[in-house]
PDB file with one MODEL, atoms N, CA, C and O in Angstrom:
MODEL        1
ATOM      1  N   MET A   1     153.307 128.180  11.077  1.00  0.00           N
ATOM      2  CA  MET A   1     152.295 128.867  11.852  1.00  0.00           C
ATOM      3  C   MET A   1     152.851 129.116  13.245  1.00  0.00           C
ATOM      4  O   MET A   1     153.505 128.254  13.833  1.00  0.00           O
ATOM      5  N   GLU A   2     152.589 130.270  13.745  1.00  0.00           N
ATOM      6  CA  GLU A   2     153.036 130.648  15.079  1.00  0.00           C
ATOM      7  C   GLU A   2     152.456 129.690  16.124  1.00  0.00           C
ATOM      8  O   GLU A   2     151.287 129.311  16.041  1.00  0.00           O
ATOM      9  N   GLU A   3     153.264 129.304  17.093  1.00  0.00           N
ATOM     10  CA  GLU A   3     152.851 128.316  18.099  1.00  0.00           C
ATOM     11  C   GLU A   3     151.603 128.755  18.870  1.00  0.00           C
ATOM     12  O   GLU A   3     150.725 127.938  19.145  1.00  0.00           O
ATOM     13  N   LYS A   4     151.526 130.025  19.213  1.00  0.00           N
ATOM     14  CA  LYS A   4     150.375 130.548  19.953  1.00  0.00           C
ATOM     15  C   LYS A   4     149.085 130.388  19.137  1.00  0.00           C
ATOM     16  O   LYS A   4     148.045 130.013  19.677  1.00  0.00           O
ATOM     17  N   ILE A   5     149.162 130.672  17.850  1.00  0.00           N
ATOM     18  CA  ILE A   5     148.003 130.547  16.967  1.00  0.00           C
ATOM     19  C   ILE A   5     147.615 129.081  16.819  1.00  0.00           C
ATOM     20  O   ILE A   5     146.431 128.746  16.871  1.00  0.00           O
ATOM     21  N   ALA A   6     148.596 128.204  16.634  1.00  0.00           N
ATOM     22  CA  ALA A   6     148.336 126.771  16.489  1.00  0.00           C
ATOM     23  C   ALA A   6     147.656 126.205  17.731  1.00  0.00           C
ATOM     24  O   ALA A   6     146.745 125.384  17.626  1.00  0.00           O
ATOM     25  N   LYS A   7     148.095 126.642  18.896  1.00  0.00           N
ATOM     26  CA  LYS A   7     147.505 126.177  20.153  1.00  0.00           C
ATOM     27  C   LYS A   7     146.055 126.641  20.269  1.00  0.00           C
ATOM     28  O   LYS A   7     145.178 125.866  20.650  1.00  0.00           O
ATOM     29  N   LYS A   8     145.810 127.900  19.942  1.00  0.00           N
ATOM     30  CA  LYS A   8     144.451 128.436  20.021  1.00  0.00           C
ATOM     31  C   LYS A   8     143.551 127.736  19.012  1.00  0.00           C
ATOM     32  O   LYS A   8     142.396 127.436  19.313  1.00  0.00           O
ATOM     33  N   MET A   9     144.074 127.474  17.816  1.00  0.00           N
ATOM     34  CA  MET A   9     143.304 126.773  16.798  1.00  0.00           C
ATOM     35  C   MET A   9     142.900 125.388  17.290  1.00  0.00           C
ATOM     36  O   MET A   9     141.736 125.005  17.168  1.00  0.00           O
ATOM     37  N   ALA A  10     143.845 124.636  17.844  1.00  0.00           N
ATOM     38  CA  ALA A  10     143.558 123.292  18.351  1.00  0.00           C
ATOM     39  C   ALA A  10     142.519 123.333  19.469  1.00  0.00           C
ATOM     40  O   ALA A  10     141.621 122.493  19.518  1.00  0.00           O
ATOM     41  N   GLU A  11     142.642 124.290  20.344  1.00  0.00           N
ATOM     42  CA  GLU A  11     141.692 124.445  21.451  1.00  0.00           C
ATOM     43  C   GLU A  11     140.290 124.726  20.928  1.00  0.00           C
ATOM     44  O   GLU A  11     139.322 124.121  21.388  1.00  0.00           O
ATOM     45  N   LYS A  12     140.176 125.640  19.970  1.00  0.00           N
ATOM     46  CA  LYS A  12     138.867 125.998  19.416  1.00  0.00           C
ATOM     47  C   LYS A  12     138.254 124.832  18.643  1.00  0.00           C
ATOM     48  O   LYS A  12     137.041 124.628  18.699  1.00  0.00           O
ATOM     49  N   ILE A  13     139.073 124.068  17.925  1.00  0.00           N
ATOM     50  CA  ILE A  13     138.561 122.893  17.212  1.00  0.00           C
ATOM     51  C   ILE A  13     138.009 121.886  18.208  1.00  0.00           C
ATOM     52  O   ILE A  13     136.923 121.343  18.005  1.00  0.00           O
ATOM     53  N   ASN A  14     138.749 121.633  19.283  1.00  0.00           N
ATOM     54  CA  ASN A  14     138.291 120.684  20.308  1.00  0.00           C
ATOM     55  C   ASN A  14     136.981 121.113  20.950  1.00  0.00           C
ATOM     56  O   ASN A  14     136.159 120.274  21.321  1.00  0.00           O
ATOM     57  N   ASN A  15     136.787 122.427  21.082  1.00  0.00           N
ATOM     58  CA  ASN A  15     135.568 122.958  21.690  1.00  0.00           C
ATOM     59  C   ASN A  15     134.472 123.238  20.664  1.00  0.00           C
ATOM     60  O   ASN A  15     133.423 123.790  20.997  1.00  0.00           O
ATOM     61  N   LYS A  16     134.729 122.850  19.404  1.00  0.00           N
ATOM     62  CA  LYS A  16     133.781 123.067  18.307  1.00  0.00           C
ATOM     63  C   LYS A  16     133.415 124.537  18.151  1.00  0.00           C
ATOM     64  O   LYS A  16     132.254 124.884  17.933  1.00  0.00           O
ATOM     65  N   GLU A  17     134.426 125.394  18.266  1.00  0.00           N
ATOM     66  CA  GLU A  17     134.239 126.834  18.147  1.00  0.00           C
ATOM     67  C   GLU A  17     134.887 127.348  16.862  1.00  0.00           C
ATOM     68  O   GLU A  17     135.643 128.319  16.869  1.00  0.00           O
ATOM     69  N   VAL A  18     134.566 126.660  15.750  1.00  0.00           N
ATOM     70  CA  VAL A  18     135.118 127.050  14.449  1.00  0.00           C
ATOM     71  C   VAL A  18     134.020 126.996  13.387  1.00  0.00           C
ATOM     72  O   VAL A  18     133.022 126.287  13.522  1.00  0.00           O
ATOM     73  N   PHE A  19     134.239 127.759  12.348  1.00  0.00           N
ATOM     74  CA  PHE A  19     133.420 127.667  11.148  1.00  0.00           C
ATOM     75  C   PHE A  19     134.288 126.964  10.113  1.00  0.00           C
ATOM     76  O   PHE A  19     135.431 127.364   9.891  1.00  0.00           O
ATOM     77  N   ILE A  20     133.764 125.929   9.483  1.00  0.00           N
ATOM     78  CA  ILE A  20     134.543 125.145   8.536  1.00  0.00           C
ATOM     79  C   ILE A  20     134.061 125.432   7.121  1.00  0.00           C
ATOM     80  O   ILE A  20     132.868 125.367   6.826  1.00  0.00           O
ATOM     81  N   GLY A  21     135.018 125.749   6.255  1.00  0.00           N
ATOM     82  CA  GLY A  21     134.707 126.012   4.855  1.00  0.00           C
ATOM     83  C   GLY A  21     134.715 127.495   4.531  1.00  0.00           C
ATOM     84  O   GLY A  21     134.533 128.346   5.402  1.00  0.00           O
ATOM     85  N   MET A  22     134.928 127.777   3.270  1.00  0.00           N
ATOM     86  CA  MET A  22     135.052 129.149   2.792  1.00  0.00           C
ATOM     87  C   MET A  22     133.777 129.959   3.019  1.00  0.00           C
ATOM     88  O   MET A  22     133.822 131.040   3.606  1.00  0.00           O
ATOM     89  N   ASN A  23     132.654 129.442   2.561  1.00  0.00           N
ATOM     90  CA  ASN A  23     131.416 130.223   2.629  1.00  0.00           C
ATOM     91  C   ASN A  23     130.994 130.536   4.061  1.00  0.00           C
ATOM     92  O   ASN A  23     130.659 131.679   4.372  1.00  0.00           O
ATOM     93  N   SER A  24     131.009 129.535   4.931  1.00  0.00           N
ATOM     94  CA  SER A  24     130.590 129.792   6.318  1.00  0.00           C
ATOM     95  C   SER A  24     131.579 130.703   7.034  1.00  0.00           C
ATOM     96  O   SER A  24     131.185 131.504   7.882  1.00  0.00           O
ATOM     97  N   THR A  25     132.868 130.585   6.697  1.00  0.00           N
ATOM     98  CA  THR A  25     133.878 131.447   7.311  1.00  0.00           C
ATOM     99  C   THR A  25     133.703 132.899   6.877  1.00  0.00           C
ATOM    100  O   THR A  25     133.756 133.804   7.710  1.00  0.00           O
ATOM    101  N   VAL A  26     133.497 133.128   5.586  1.00  0.00           N
ATOM    102  CA  VAL A  26     133.289 134.495   5.082  1.00  0.00           C
ATOM    103  C   VAL A  26     132.034 135.093   5.694  1.00  0.00           C
ATOM    104  O   VAL A  26     132.044 136.247   6.122  1.00  0.00           O
ATOM    105  N   ARG A  27     130.962 134.327   5.741  1.00  0.00           N
ATOM    106  CA  ARG A  27     129.702 134.794   6.324  1.00  0.00           C
ATOM    107  C   ARG A  27     129.894 135.155   7.800  1.00  0.00           C
ATOM    108  O   ARG A  27     129.415 136.194   8.254  1.00  0.00           O
ATOM    109  N   ALA A  28     130.586 134.307   8.536  1.00  0.00           N
ATOM    110  CA  ALA A  28     130.824 134.556   9.967  1.00  0.00           C
ATOM    111  C   ALA A  28     131.681 135.805  10.170  1.00  0.00           C
ATOM    112  O   ALA A  28     131.444 136.579  11.098  1.00  0.00           O
ATOM    113  N   TYR A  29     132.670 135.998   9.308  1.00  0.00           N
ATOM    114  CA  TYR A  29     133.506 137.201   9.429  1.00  0.00           C
ATOM    115  C   TYR A  29     132.678 138.456   9.192  1.00  0.00           C
ATOM    116  O   TYR A  29     132.797 139.431   9.934  1.00  0.00           O
ATOM    117  N   LYS A  30     131.852 138.433   8.175  1.00  0.00           N
ATOM    118  CA  LYS A  30     131.007 139.597   7.871  1.00  0.00           C
ATOM    119  C   LYS A  30     130.014 139.887   8.996  1.00  0.00           C
ATOM    120  O   LYS A  30     129.578 141.026   9.166  1.00  0.00           O
ATOM    121  N   ASN A  31     129.658 138.851   9.767  1.00  0.00           N
ATOM    122  CA  ASN A  31     128.751 139.009  10.910  1.00  0.00           C
ATOM    123  C   ASN A  31     129.483 139.341  12.206  1.00  0.00           C
ATOM    124  O   ASN A  31     128.863 139.438  13.264  1.00  0.00           O
ATOM    125  N   GLY A  32     130.805 139.515  12.124  1.00  0.00           N
ATOM    126  CA  GLY A  32     131.590 139.882  13.300  1.00  0.00           C
ATOM    127  C   GLY A  32     131.805 138.770  14.305  1.00  0.00           C
ATOM    128  O   GLY A  32     132.018 139.041  15.487  1.00  0.00           O
ATOM    129  N   GLN A  33     131.754 137.526  13.860  1.00  0.00           N
ATOM    130  CA  GLN A  33     131.848 136.389  14.774  1.00  0.00           C
ATOM    131  C   GLN A  33     133.244 135.774  14.875  1.00  0.00           C
ATOM    132  O   GLN A  33     133.455 134.863  15.675  1.00  0.00           O
ATOM    133  N   LEU A  34     134.207 136.261  14.072  1.00  0.00           N
ATOM    134  CA  LEU A  34     135.505 135.615  14.018  1.00  0.00           C
ATOM    135  C   LEU A  34     136.612 136.401  14.690  1.00  0.00           C
ATOM    136  O   LEU A  34     136.619 137.632  14.708  1.00  0.00           O
ATOM    137  N   ASP A  35     137.553 135.640  15.244  1.00  0.00           N
ATOM    138  CA  ASP A  35     138.779 136.194  15.790  1.00  0.00           C
ATOM    139  C   ASP A  35     139.826 136.270  14.677  1.00  0.00           C
ATOM    140  O   ASP A  35     140.475 137.299  14.489  1.00  0.00           O
ATOM    141  N   PHE A  36     139.983 135.153  13.934  1.00  0.00           N
ATOM    142  CA  PHE A  36     140.902 135.111  12.806  1.00  0.00           C
ATOM    143  C   PHE A  36     140.553 133.941  11.895  1.00  0.00           C
ATOM    144  O   PHE A  36     139.716 133.104  12.231  1.00  0.00           O
ATOM    145  N   ILE A  37     141.212 133.896  10.729  1.00  0.00           N
ATOM    146  CA  ILE A  37     140.976 132.853   9.735  1.00  0.00           C
ATOM    147  C   ILE A  37     142.273 132.083   9.508  1.00  0.00           C
ATOM    148  O   ILE A  37     143.354 132.667   9.443  1.00  0.00           O
ATOM    149  N   VAL A  38     142.145 130.754   9.389  1.00  0.00           N
ATOM    150  CA  VAL A  38     143.280 129.893   9.097  1.00  0.00           C
ATOM    151  C   VAL A  38     143.013 129.223   7.752  1.00  0.00           C
ATOM    152  O   VAL A  38     141.916 128.723   7.502  1.00  0.00           O
ATOM    153  N   TYR A  39     144.034 129.220   6.889  1.00  0.00           N
ATOM    154  CA  TYR A  39     143.880 128.575   5.586  1.00  0.00           C
ATOM    155  C   TYR A  39     145.034 127.605   5.348  1.00  0.00           C
ATOM    156  O   TYR A  39     146.140 127.807   5.849  1.00  0.00           O
ATOM    157  N   SER A  40     144.766 126.557   4.584  1.00  0.00           N
ATOM    158  CA  SER A  40     145.786 125.544   4.304  1.00  0.00           C
ATOM    159  C   SER A  40     146.817 126.069   3.316  1.00  0.00           C
ATOM    160  O   SER A  40     146.555 127.012   2.570  1.00  0.00           O
ATOM    161  N   LYS A  41     147.992 125.447   3.320  1.00  0.00           N
ATOM    162  CA  LYS A  41     149.072 125.928   2.459  1.00  0.00           C
ATOM    163  C   LYS A  41     148.818 125.667   0.983  1.00  0.00           C
ATOM    164  O   LYS A  41     149.496 126.250   0.137  1.00  0.00           O
ATOM    165  N   ASN A  42     147.860 124.805   0.649  1.00  0.00           N
ATOM    166  CA  ASN A  42     147.578 124.520  -0.756  1.00  0.00           C
ATOM    167  C   ASN A  42     146.263 125.151  -1.242  1.00  0.00           C
ATOM    168  O   ASN A  42     145.649 124.660  -2.188  1.00  0.00           O
ATOM    169  N   ILE A  43     145.845 126.223  -0.599  1.00  0.00           N
ATOM    170  CA  ILE A  43     144.624 126.912  -0.997  1.00  0.00           C
ATOM    171  C   ILE A  43     144.820 127.526  -2.392  1.00  0.00           C
ATOM    172  O   ILE A  43     145.936 127.890  -2.763  1.00  0.00           O
ATOM    173  N   SER A  44     143.751 127.634  -3.142  1.00  0.00           N
ATOM    174  CA  SER A  44     143.858 128.216  -4.483  1.00  0.00           C
ATOM    175  C   SER A  44     144.108 129.724  -4.387  1.00  0.00           C
ATOM    176  O   SER A  44     143.741 130.367  -3.404  1.00  0.00           O
ATOM    177  N   GLU A  45     144.732 130.264  -5.413  1.00  0.00           N
ATOM    178  CA  GLU A  45     145.002 131.709  -5.455  1.00  0.00           C
ATOM    179  C   GLU A  45     143.704 132.505  -5.401  1.00  0.00           C
ATOM    180  O   GLU A  45     143.645 133.561  -4.772  1.00  0.00           O
ATOM    181  N   ASN A  46     142.672 132.002  -6.058  1.00  0.00           N
ATOM    182  CA  ASN A  46     141.374 132.675  -6.073  1.00  0.00           C
ATOM    183  C   ASN A  46     140.782 132.764  -4.665  1.00  0.00           C
ATOM    184  O   ASN A  46     140.284 133.813  -4.257  1.00  0.00           O
ATOM    185  N   MET A  47     140.842 131.655  -3.930  1.00  0.00           N
ATOM    186  CA  MET A  47     140.307 131.650  -2.569  1.00  0.00           C
ATOM    187  C   MET A  47     141.131 132.551  -1.657  1.00  0.00           C
ATOM    188  O   MET A  47     140.573 133.278  -0.835  1.00  0.00           O
ATOM    189  N   LEU A  48     142.443 132.508  -1.794  1.00  0.00           N
ATOM    190  CA  LEU A  48     143.301 133.354  -0.967  1.00  0.00           C
ATOM    191  C   LEU A  48     143.044 134.823  -1.251  1.00  0.00           C
ATOM    192  O   LEU A  48     143.005 135.634  -0.326  1.00  0.00           O
ATOM    193  N   SER A  49     142.870 135.172  -2.499  1.00  0.00           N
ATOM    194  CA  SER A  49     142.575 136.551  -2.879  1.00  0.00           C
ATOM    195  C   SER A  49     141.261 137.013  -2.250  1.00  0.00           C
ATOM    196  O   SER A  49     141.160 138.139  -1.763  1.00  0.00           O
ATOM    197  N   ARG A  50     140.269 136.145  -2.264  1.00  0.00           N
ATOM    198  CA  ARG A  50     138.966 136.469  -1.650  1.00  0.00           C
ATOM    199  C   ARG A  50     139.115 136.707  -0.147  1.00  0.00           C
ATOM    200  O   ARG A  50     138.517 137.633   0.400  1.00  0.00           O
ATOM    201  N   LEU A  51     139.910 135.873   0.515  1.00  0.00           N
ATOM    202  CA  LEU A  51     140.137 136.048   1.948  1.00  0.00           C
ATOM    203  C   LEU A  51     140.884 137.348   2.239  1.00  0.00           C
ATOM    204  O   LEU A  51     140.546 138.069   3.178  1.00  0.00           O
ATOM    205  N   GLU A  52     141.895 137.639   1.435  1.00  0.00           N
ATOM    206  CA  GLU A  52     142.683 138.862   1.643  1.00  0.00           C
ATOM    207  C   GLU A  52     141.827 140.115   1.492  1.00  0.00           C
ATOM    208  O   GLU A  52     142.054 141.106   2.186  1.00  0.00           O
ATOM    209  N   LYS A  53     140.852 140.080   0.598  1.00  0.00           N
ATOM    210  CA  LYS A  53     139.967 141.231   0.387  1.00  0.00           C
ATOM    211  C   LYS A  53     139.083 141.513   1.596  1.00  0.00           C
ATOM    212  O   LYS A  53     138.609 142.635   1.773  1.00  0.00           O
ATOM    213  N   LEU A  54     138.860 140.504   2.422  1.00  0.00           N
ATOM    214  CA  LEU A  54     138.041 140.701   3.624  1.00  0.00           C
ATOM    215  C   LEU A  54     138.713 141.645   4.621  1.00  0.00           C
ATOM    216  O   LEU A  54     138.050 142.400   5.332  1.00  0.00           O
ATOM    217  N   GLY A  55     140.038 141.583   4.653  1.00  0.00           N
ATOM    218  CA  GLY A  55     140.771 142.375   5.642  1.00  0.00           C
ATOM    219  C   GLY A  55     140.846 141.706   6.999  1.00  0.00           C
ATOM    220  O   GLY A  55     141.225 142.343   7.982  1.00  0.00           O
ATOM    221  N   ALA A  56     140.494 140.444   7.070  1.00  0.00           N
ATOM    222  CA  ALA A  56     140.525 139.687   8.326  1.00  0.00           C
ATOM    223  C   ALA A  56     141.956 139.260   8.646  1.00  0.00           C
ATOM    224  O   ALA A  56     142.780 139.130   7.740  1.00  0.00           O
ATOM    225  N   PRO A  57     142.259 139.039   9.932  1.00  0.00           N
ATOM    226  CA  PRO A  57     143.565 138.463  10.278  1.00  0.00           C
ATOM    227  C   PRO A  57     143.656 137.048   9.704  1.00  0.00           C
ATOM    228  O   PRO A  57     142.805 136.204   9.984  1.00  0.00           O
ATOM    229  N   LEU A  58     144.693 136.794   8.901  1.00  0.00           N
ATOM    230  CA  LEU A  58     144.871 135.497   8.251  1.00  0.00           C
ATOM    231  C   LEU A  58     146.124 134.807   8.757  1.00  0.00           C
ATOM    232  O   LEU A  58     147.142 135.446   9.025  1.00  0.00           O
ATOM    233  N   HIS A  59     146.029 133.472   8.885  1.00  0.00           N
ATOM    234  CA  HIS A  59     147.178 132.669   9.289  1.00  0.00           C
ATOM    235  C   HIS A  59     147.242 131.445   8.387  1.00  0.00           C
ATOM    236  O   HIS A  59     146.239 130.765   8.174  1.00  0.00           O
ATOM    237  N   LYS A  60     148.426 131.173   7.864  1.00  0.00           N
ATOM    238  CA  LYS A  60     148.631 130.037   6.976  1.00  0.00           C
ATOM    239  C   LYS A  60     148.933 128.791   7.811  1.00  0.00           C
ATOM    240  O   LYS A  60     149.857 128.789   8.623  1.00  0.00           O
ATOM    241  N   TYR A  61     148.150 127.741   7.604  1.00  0.00           N
ATOM    242  CA  TYR A  61     148.348 126.460   8.272  1.00  0.00           C
ATOM    243  C   TYR A  61     149.546 125.766   7.638  1.00  0.00           C
ATOM    244  O   TYR A  61     149.704 125.809   6.418  1.00  0.00           O
ATOM    245  N   ASP A  62     150.376 125.139   8.429  1.00  0.00           N
ATOM    246  CA  ASP A  62     151.589 124.500   7.926  1.00  0.00           C
ATOM    247  C   ASP A  62     151.312 123.284   7.038  1.00  0.00           C
ATOM    248  O   ASP A  62     152.168 122.882   6.249  1.00  0.00           O
ATOM    249  N   GLY A  63     150.130 122.707   7.165  1.00  0.00           N
ATOM    250  CA  GLY A  63     149.792 121.527   6.372  1.00  0.00           C
ATOM    251  C   GLY A  63     148.858 121.857   5.220  1.00  0.00           C
ATOM    252  O   GLY A  63     148.413 122.993   5.058  1.00  0.00           O
ATOM    253  N   ASP A  64     148.573 120.828   4.423  1.00  0.00           N
ATOM    254  CA  ASP A  64     147.647 121.013   3.314  1.00  0.00           C
ATOM    255  C   ASP A  64     146.211 120.793   3.786  1.00  0.00           C
ATOM    256  O   ASP A  64     145.968 120.566   4.971  1.00  0.00           O
ATOM    257  N   SER A  65     145.260 120.862   2.846  1.00  0.00           N
ATOM    258  CA  SER A  65     143.846 120.750   3.216  1.00  0.00           C
ATOM    259  C   SER A  65     143.498 119.370   3.769  1.00  0.00           C
ATOM    260  O   SER A  65     142.562 119.237   4.559  1.00  0.00           O
ATOM    261  N   GLU A  66     144.237 118.353   3.365  1.00  0.00           N
ATOM    262  CA  GLU A  66     143.989 117.016   3.906  1.00  0.00           C
ATOM    263  C   GLU A  66     144.401 116.939   5.374  1.00  0.00           C
ATOM    264  O   GLU A  66     143.668 116.378   6.188  1.00  0.00           O
ATOM    265  N   SER A  67     145.555 117.490   5.722  1.00  0.00           N
ATOM    266  CA  SER A  67     145.983 117.462   7.126  1.00  0.00           C
ATOM    267  C   SER A  67     145.121 118.392   7.977  1.00  0.00           C
ATOM    268  O   SER A  67     144.903 118.118   9.157  1.00  0.00           O
ATOM    269  N   MET A  68     144.628 119.483   7.398  1.00  0.00           N
ATOM    270  CA  MET A  68     143.729 120.360   8.144  1.00  0.00           C
ATOM    271  C   MET A  68     142.404 119.647   8.424  1.00  0.00           C
ATOM    272  O   MET A  68     141.803 119.843   9.481  1.00  0.00           O
ATOM    273  N   SER A  69     141.951 118.823   7.479  1.00  0.00           N
ATOM    274  CA  SER A  69     140.715 118.072   7.711  1.00  0.00           C
ATOM    275  C   SER A  69     140.892 117.084   8.860  1.00  0.00           C
ATOM    276  O   SER A  69     139.973 116.880   9.652  1.00  0.00           O
ATOM    277  N   ILE A  70     142.063 116.476   8.952  1.00  0.00           N
ATOM    278  CA  ILE A  70     142.352 115.558  10.060  1.00  0.00           C
ATOM    279  C   ILE A  70     142.343 116.321  11.384  1.00  0.00           C
ATOM    280  O   ILE A  70     141.794 115.841  12.376  1.00  0.00           O
ATOM    281  N   ALA A  71     142.947 117.501  11.399  1.00  0.00           N
ATOM    282  CA  ALA A  71     142.967 118.324  12.614  1.00  0.00           C
ATOM    283  C   ALA A  71     141.554 118.700  13.052  1.00  0.00           C
ATOM    284  O   ALA A  71     141.278 118.826  14.245  1.00  0.00           O
ATOM    285  N   CYS A  72     140.659 118.879  12.073  1.00  0.00           N
ATOM    286  CA  CYS A  72     139.271 119.259  12.372  1.00  0.00           C
ATOM    287  C   CYS A  72     138.371 118.047  12.606  1.00  0.00           C
ATOM    288  O   CYS A  72     137.210 118.199  12.985  1.00  0.00           O
ATOM    289  N   GLY A  73     138.904 116.847  12.381  1.00  0.00           N
ATOM    290  CA  GLY A  73     138.111 115.635  12.567  1.00  0.00           C
ATOM    291  C   GLY A  73     137.080 115.432  11.473  1.00  0.00           C
ATOM    292  O   GLY A  73     136.014 114.869  11.721  1.00  0.00           O
ATOM    293  N   LYS A  74     137.386 115.884  10.264  1.00  0.00           N
ATOM    294  CA  LYS A  74     136.457 115.766   9.136  1.00  0.00           C
ATOM    295  C   LYS A  74     136.972 114.739   8.137  1.00  0.00           C
ATOM    296  O   LYS A  74     138.174 114.484   8.057  1.00  0.00           O
ATOM    297  N   LYS A  75     136.052 114.153   7.374  1.00  0.00           N
ATOM    298  CA  LYS A  75     136.414 113.155   6.370  1.00  0.00           C
ATOM    299  C   LYS A  75     136.562 113.771   4.984  1.00  0.00           C
ATOM    300  O   LYS A  75     136.803 113.056   4.011  1.00  0.00           O
ATOM    301  N   PHE A  76     136.420 115.080   4.887  1.00  0.00           N
ATOM    302  CA  PHE A  76     136.582 115.785   3.621  1.00  0.00           C
ATOM    303  C   PHE A  76     137.669 116.836   3.795  1.00  0.00           C
ATOM    304  O   PHE A  76     137.943 117.268   4.915  1.00  0.00           O
ATOM    305  N   ASN A  77     138.283 117.245   2.703  1.00  0.00           N
ATOM    306  CA  ASN A  77     139.355 118.236   2.780  1.00  0.00           C
ATOM    307  C   ASN A  77     138.820 119.578   3.265  1.00  0.00           C
ATOM    308  O   ASN A  77     137.729 120.002   2.884  1.00  0.00           O
ATOM    309  N   VAL A  78     139.600 120.233   4.104  1.00  0.00           N
ATOM    310  CA  VAL A  78     139.244 121.536   4.662  1.00  0.00           C
ATOM    311  C   VAL A  78     140.345 122.511   4.319  1.00  0.00           C
ATOM    312  O   VAL A  78     141.490 122.332   4.736  1.00  0.00           O
ATOM    313  N   ALA A  79     140.010 123.550   3.556  1.00  0.00           N
ATOM    314  CA  ALA A  79     141.011 124.537   3.144  1.00  0.00           C
ATOM    315  C   ALA A  79     140.965 125.793   3.997  1.00  0.00           C
ATOM    316  O   ALA A  79     141.964 126.503   4.109  1.00  0.00           O
ATOM    317  N   VAL A  80     139.805 126.079   4.606  1.00  0.00           N
ATOM    318  CA  VAL A  80     139.625 127.313   5.365  1.00  0.00           C
ATOM    319  C   VAL A  80     138.791 127.036   6.609  1.00  0.00           C
ATOM    320  O   VAL A  80     137.775 126.343   6.554  1.00  0.00           O
ATOM    321  N   ILE A  81     139.246 127.596   7.743  1.00  0.00           N
ATOM    322  CA  ILE A  81     138.421 127.590   8.945  1.00  0.00           C
ATOM    323  C   ILE A  81     138.450 128.971   9.576  1.00  0.00           C
ATOM    324  O   ILE A  81     139.452 129.684   9.520  1.00  0.00           O
ATOM    325  N   GLY A  82     137.347 129.321  10.164  1.00  0.00           N
ATOM    326  CA  GLY A  82     137.246 130.571  10.898  1.00  0.00           C
ATOM    327  C   GLY A  82     137.208 130.277  12.378  1.00  0.00           C
ATOM    328  O   GLY A  82     136.434 129.428  12.821  1.00  0.00           O
ATOM    329  N   ILE A  83     138.024 130.957  13.146  1.00  0.00           N
ATOM    330  CA  ILE A  83     138.093 130.740  14.594  1.00  0.00           C
ATOM    331  C   ILE A  83     137.175 131.759  15.277  1.00  0.00           C
ATOM    332  O   ILE A  83     137.352 132.968  15.135  1.00  0.00           O
ATOM    333  N   LYS A  84     136.203 131.249  16.013  1.00  0.00           N
ATOM    334  CA  LYS A  84     135.238 132.110  16.690  1.00  0.00           C
ATOM    335  C   LYS A  84     135.893 132.951  17.762  1.00  0.00           C
ATOM    336  O   LYS A  84     136.903 132.558  18.346  1.00  0.00           O
ATOM    337  N   LYS A  85     135.311 134.115  18.018  1.00  0.00           N
ATOM    338  CA  LYS A  85     135.782 135.002  19.093  1.00  0.00           C
ATOM    339  C   LYS A  85     135.523 134.364  20.431  1.00  0.00           C
ATOM    340  O   LYS A  85     135.845 134.948  21.466  1.00  0.00           O
TER     341      LYS A  85
ENDMDL
END
């Protein structure tokens, strides 16, 4: 992941300016609330295909869904987050 994107992602997570999970991220994108979407490297092909169909800016997280959950401070795996504008 590009350093600039990783820094912005960390900043937005710290400020609680993210949507966590596939459904809330897709909904937020359709409502025009997102800057970009970050997905874990172990996301399913089906989920990735759904994200690609949105046409949103996508960035692949260097870690898996477990490490993304740690970055988000969650106790459950996180495969997709939406970064608010």
